[in-house]
C-alpha positions in Angstrom: -34.2 5.0 20.3 -35.9 4.1 17.0 -34.7 5.0 13.6 -37.0 7.9 12.8 -34.2 10.5 12.7 -31.8 8.7 10.3 -32.1 9.1 6.6 -31.3 5.7 4.9 -29.5 5.6 1.6 -29.4 2.2 -0.1 -26.1 2.1 -2.1 -24.1 -0.4 -4.2 -21.5 -2.1 -2.0 -19.1 -2.3 -4.9 -19.7 1.0 -6.6 -21.5 3.5 -4.3 -23.4 6.3 -6.0 -21.5 9.6 -5.9 -24.6 11.4 -4.5 -24.7 8.9 -1.5 -21.0 9.6 -0.7 -21.4 13.3 -0.9 -24.5 13.2 1.3 -22.6 11.2 3.9 -19.7 13.6 3.8 -22.0 16.6 4.2 -23.4 15.1 7.4 -20.0 14.4 8.8 -18.6 17.9 8.0 -21.6 19.3 9.8 -20.6 17.4 12.9 -23.1 14.6 12.6 -22.9 10.9 12.9 -23.5 8.3 10.1 -23.9 4.5 10.0 -21.1 3.3 7.7 -20.7 -0.2 6.2 -17.4 -2.0 6.3 -16.4 -5.6 5.4 -16.3 -6.6 9.1 -19.4 -5.0 10.8 -21.3 -1.8 10.5 -19.8 1.2 12.2 -20.9 4.5 13.5 -18.6 7.3 12.2 -17.7 10.9 12.9 -15.0 13.3 11.8 -12.1 13.7 14.2 -13.1 16.4 16.6 -16.7 15.1 17.0 -15.7 12.2 19.2 -17.9 13.4 22.0 -21.0 12.6 20.0 -19.8 9.0 19.4 -19.2 8.5 23.1 -22.7 9.8 23.9 -24.4 7.8 21.1 -22.8 4.5 22.2 -22.9 5.2 25.9 -19.2 4.4 25.7 -16.7 4.7 28.6 -14.6 7.9 28.0 -11.5 5.9 28.9 -11.9 3.6 25.8 -10.3 5.2 22.8 -12.1 5.2 19.4 -10.1 3.9 16.5 -9.5 5.6 13.2 -10.5 4.3 9.7 -8.0 5.5 7.1 -7.9 5.4 3.3 -4.4 3.9 3.2 -1.0 3.8 4.8 -0.3 7.3 3.5 -3.2 8.7 5.4 -2.1 6.9 8.5 1.4 8.4 8.2 -0.1 11.9 7.5 -2.0 11.5 10.8 1.3 10.8 12.6 1.1 7.0 12.8 4.6 5.4 13.0 4.9 1.9 11.5 7.8 -0.3 12.6 9.1 -2.9 10.2 6.9 -5.5 11.9 3.8 -3.2 11.7 4.5 -2.3 8.1 4.8 -6.0 7.2 1.3 -6.7 8.7 -0.1 -3.6 6.9 1.3 -4.8 3.6 -0.2 -8.2 4.1 -3.7 -7.3 5.6 -4.5 -3.8 4.6 -7.1 -3.1 3.3 -8.7 -5.7 5.5 -9.9 -6.7 9.0 -6.7 -5.7 10.9 -6.5 -2.8 13.4 -3.0 -1.7 14.3 -2.3 0.3 17.4 0.6 2.5 16.5 2.7 5.3 18.2 1.2 8.6 17.2 2.8 11.6 18.7 2.7 11.4 22.5 0.1 8.7 22.5 -1.1 5.7 20.5 -3.9 5.4 18.0 -5.7 2.4 16.5 -5.8 2.5 12.7 -7.6 0.3 10.1 -7.8 0.5 6.3 -11.2 -1.1 5.4 -11.7 -3.4 2.5 -15.1 -2.0 1.5 -15.8 0.3 -1.5 -18.4 2.4 0.4 -16.2 3.1 3.4 -13.2 3.8 1.0 -15.3 6.3 -1.0 -16.5 8.2 2.1 -13.0 8.2 3.5 -11.6 9.7 0.3 -14.3 12.3 0.2 -13.6 13.6 3.8 -9.8 13.6 3.5 -8.7 10.1 4.4 -9.5 9.6 8.1 -12.6 9.0 10.3 -13.3 8.1 13.9 -15.3 4.8 13.6 -16.5 2.3 16.1 -18.9 -0.6 15.9 -22.5 0.5 15.4 -23.9 -0.8 18.7 -24.2 0.1 22.3 -21.0 -0.6 24.3 -20.9 -4.3 25.3 -23.7 -5.3 22.9 -23.2 -7.5 19.8 -21.9 -5.8 16.7 -24.3 -5.1 13.9 -23.9 -7.0 10.6 -26.8 -5.2 8.9 -27.9 -1.6 8.8 -31.2 -2.6 10.3 -29.4 -4.0 13.4 -27.4 -0.8 13.7 -30.5 1.5 13.3 -32.4 -0.5 15.9 -30.1 0.8 18.6 -28.6 3.9 17.2 -31.2 5.2 14.7 -32.3 8.0 16.9 -28.7 9.2 17.4 -27.4 9.3 13.8 -28.4 11.5 10.9 -27.8 9.2 8.0 -27.2 5.5 7.3 -25.6 4.0 4.2 -27.1 0.6 3.6 -24.8 -1.7 1.5 -26.3 -5.0 2.5 -25.0 -7.4 5.2 -21.3 -7.2 6.2 -19.4 -9.9 4.4 -17.0 -10.9 7.2 -19.5 -10.4 10.0 -16.7 -10.4 12.7 -14.9 -7.4 14.1 -11.3 -6.8 13.2 -8.3 -8.3 15.0 -6.6 -5.6 17.0 -2.8 -5.8 17.3 -0.6 -3.6 19.5 2.2 -2.8 17.1 3.7 0.1 19.1 6.4 -2.1 20.6 9.2 -4.2 19.0 7.0 -7.4 19.0 3.4 -7.2 17.9 0.8 -8.3 20.5 -2.8 -9.3 19.9 -5.2 -7.3 22.0 -8.4 -8.6 20.5 -8.9 -11.8 18.5 -11.2 -11.1 15.5 -11.4 -12.0 11.9 -7.7 -12.8 11.6 -6.2 -15.7 13.5 -3.3 -15.5 15.9 -1.3 -17.8 13.5 -1.9 -15.3 10.7 -0.7 -12.4 12.8 2.2 -13.9 14.6 3.5 -16.3 11.9 6.9 -15.7 10.2 7.1 -13.7 7.0 6.2 -15.9 4.0 7.2 -15.8 0.3 5.0 -17.8 -2.1 6.3 -19.1 -5.5 3.5 -19.5 -8.1 3.2 -21.2 -11.4 0.3 -23.0 -13.2 0.1 -26.6 -11.9 2.5 -26.4 -9.0 4.3 -29.6 -10.2 7.3 -28.1 -12.2 8.5 -24.5 -12.0 7.2 -23.3 -8.6 8.3 -26.5 -6.7 11.8 -26.2 -8.1 11.9 -22.5 -7.3 10.7 -23.2 -3.8 13.6 -25.6 -3.2 16.1 -23.2 -4.8 15.0 -20.3 -2.7 15.2 -22.5 0.5 18.8 -23.3 -0.5 19.8 -19.7 -1.0 18.1 -18.5 2.2 19.7 -21.2 4.3 18.3 -23.1 7.3 18.5 -20.1 9.7 16.3 -17.8 7.6 13.4 -15.9 9.2 11.3 -16.6 6.0 8.9 -19.4 5.3 8.9 -20.5 1.7 6.0 -22.2 -0.1 4.5 -22.7 -3.6 1.1 -23.0 -5.3 -0.4 -23.1 -8.7 -3.1 -20.8 -10.3 -4.8 -23.9 -11.8 -3.3 -26.7 -9.7 -5.0 -30.0 -8.9 -4.6 -30.7 -5.2 -2.1 -33.3 -4.0 -0.1 -34.1 -7.1 3.6 -34.9 -6.8 6.3 -32.9 -8.6 7.0 -34.1 -12.1 9.7 -36.8 -12.5 11.8 -34.4 -14.6 11.5 -31.6 -12.1 12.7 -34.0 -9.4 15.6 -35.1 -11.5 16.6 -31.5 -12.2 16.8 -30.5 -8.6 18.5 -33.7 -7.6 21.5 -32.5 -9.6 21.9 -29.8 -6.9 21.3 -32.3 -4.1 17.8 -30.9 -3.5 14.7 -33.0 -3.2 11.0 -32.7 -4.2 10.1 -36.1 -2.9 7.6 -34.8 -0.4 6.0 -32.2 -2.6 2.2 -32.1 -3.0 0.6 -29.5 -5.3 -2.0 -27.0 -4.1 -4.2 -24.4 -5.7 -3.6 -20.7 -5.0 -6.3 -19.6 -2.6 -7.3 -16.4 -0.8 -5.8 -17.7 2.4 -2.4 -18.4 0.8 -2.4 -15.0 -0.8 -3.4 -13.2 2.5 -0.8 -15.1 4.4 2.1 -14.2 2.1 4.3 -11.1 2.2 5.5 -11.6 -1.3 4.1 -13.6 -4.2 6.6 -14.5 -6.9 5.2 -15.6 -10.2 6.8 -17.3 -13.2 5.1 -15.4 -16.1 3.2 -12.2 -16.8 0.1 -14.4 -17.4 0.5 -15.7 -13.9 0.7 -12.2 -12.6 -2.5 -11.2 -14.4 -4.3 -14.3 -13.1 -3.3 -13.5 -9.5 -4.3 -9.8 -9.8 -7.6 -10.7 -11.4 -8.6 -13.0 -8.6 -6.8 -11.2 -5.7 -6.5 -7.5 -6.6 -5.4 -6.6 -3.1 -2.1 -8.5 -3.7 -1.0 -6.1 -6.5 1.7 -4.5 -4.4 3.0 -7.9 -3.3 3.1 -9.7 -6.6 6.3 -9.7 -8.7 7.8 -11.6 -11.6 10.7 -13.9 -10.7 12.9 -12.7 -13.5 12.6 -9.1 -12.2 15.4 -10.4 -10.0 17.5 -11.8 -12.8 19.7 -9.0 -14.4 20.2 -11.0 -17.6 16.5 -11.9 -18.2 14.7 -8.9 -16.6 10.9 -9.2 -16.9 11.0 -12.2 -19.2 8.8 -15.3 -18.6 10.0 -18.5 -17.2 9.0 -21.0 -19.8 6.9 -24.0 -18.9 9.0 -27.2 -19.4 6.2 -29.6 -19.2 6.4 -32.2 -22.0 10.0 -31.2 -22.9 13.2 -33.2 -22.3 15.1 -33.1 -19.1 17.6 -30.6 -20.5 14.7 -28.0 -20.7 13.9 -28.6 -17.1 17.6 -28.0 -16.2 17.6 -24.8 -18.3 14.5 -23.6 -16.5 16.0 -24.5 -13.2 19.1 -22.5 -14.0 17.1 -19.5 -15.2 15.3 -19.5 -11.9 18.4 -20.1 -9.9 20.0 -17.0 -11.5 17.3 -14.8 -9.9 17.7 -16.1 -6.4 20.6 -13.9 -5.1 18.8 -10.7 -5.9 15.5 -12.1 -4.6 17.2 -13.0 -1.3 18.6 -9.5 -1.0 15.1 -8.1 -1.7 13.6 -10.3 1.1 16.2 -9.0 3.5 15.3 -5.5 2.6 11.6 -6.3 3.2 12.4 -7.4 6.7 13.8 -3.9 7.5 11.0 -1.8 6.0 
């Protein structure tokens, strides 16, 4: 097969050159195939309508559908994909990322993924938002983590390859059948079964995870009640691992017959962010810190007081070092936001 036919463009994985993106789009519009980097593995891509060339290049069984990469949920819906509330929850949590959702689409189903890779995203935007993409290998062979591996088997069958260095994840996406009422894993990949099948989660975030966010966690648990579908947790942007809640925070919640006796602080991580449907922060500085480290969480990160009609968009003050009365005031400010937060969580379940 060789790679003599394919033109190779080395491009920046974080900010691809405009000329590289335009060149790739030109090949696609002319009906050709390209090697495309994603965060999972390298793929071979064609515009919808040129699927026959993909099947031929990969020696793929015609009975196996080829999934679609999309630029976002809007592109999925324009294509006709229907997202149930459960599918939309997974999309909010893991798109862009290594999740393929099989969705109802007209009279059939289609597999959709929104890649978390700047090069793939730029090419998708350039060609209108949707591409047919499958792993850049022969059917049944290992997936390609590098452009060299992809070209070794497909180089004679593609016109152009975008080289953005090794794939970061290196494992194919997890495929979930979300066409029915209950999601079902079809292929285990980069995301675990626990991540996909777990209950919806809300995460309360402060700085050290020893005062505000632990109190907010217990308050929200109280308001949701024991039969709630939601898991509730907390973390800190700069937390030391394993610290107990402060004595004053414990005293403040004991007034309401709640307990922080078993609390142990933890630092906010990518895993906690990816596993949360909603991230509720105490201050605008916390929100900025979350978005700087985890920009994909922008649509899921909100300020707690956005749910408090009397203190809309204000910060929850850090009570550390202040008397117990300040902890009680902070507790009450957070508690006042809980009814509207609970209503919002119930709405999220339905979307």
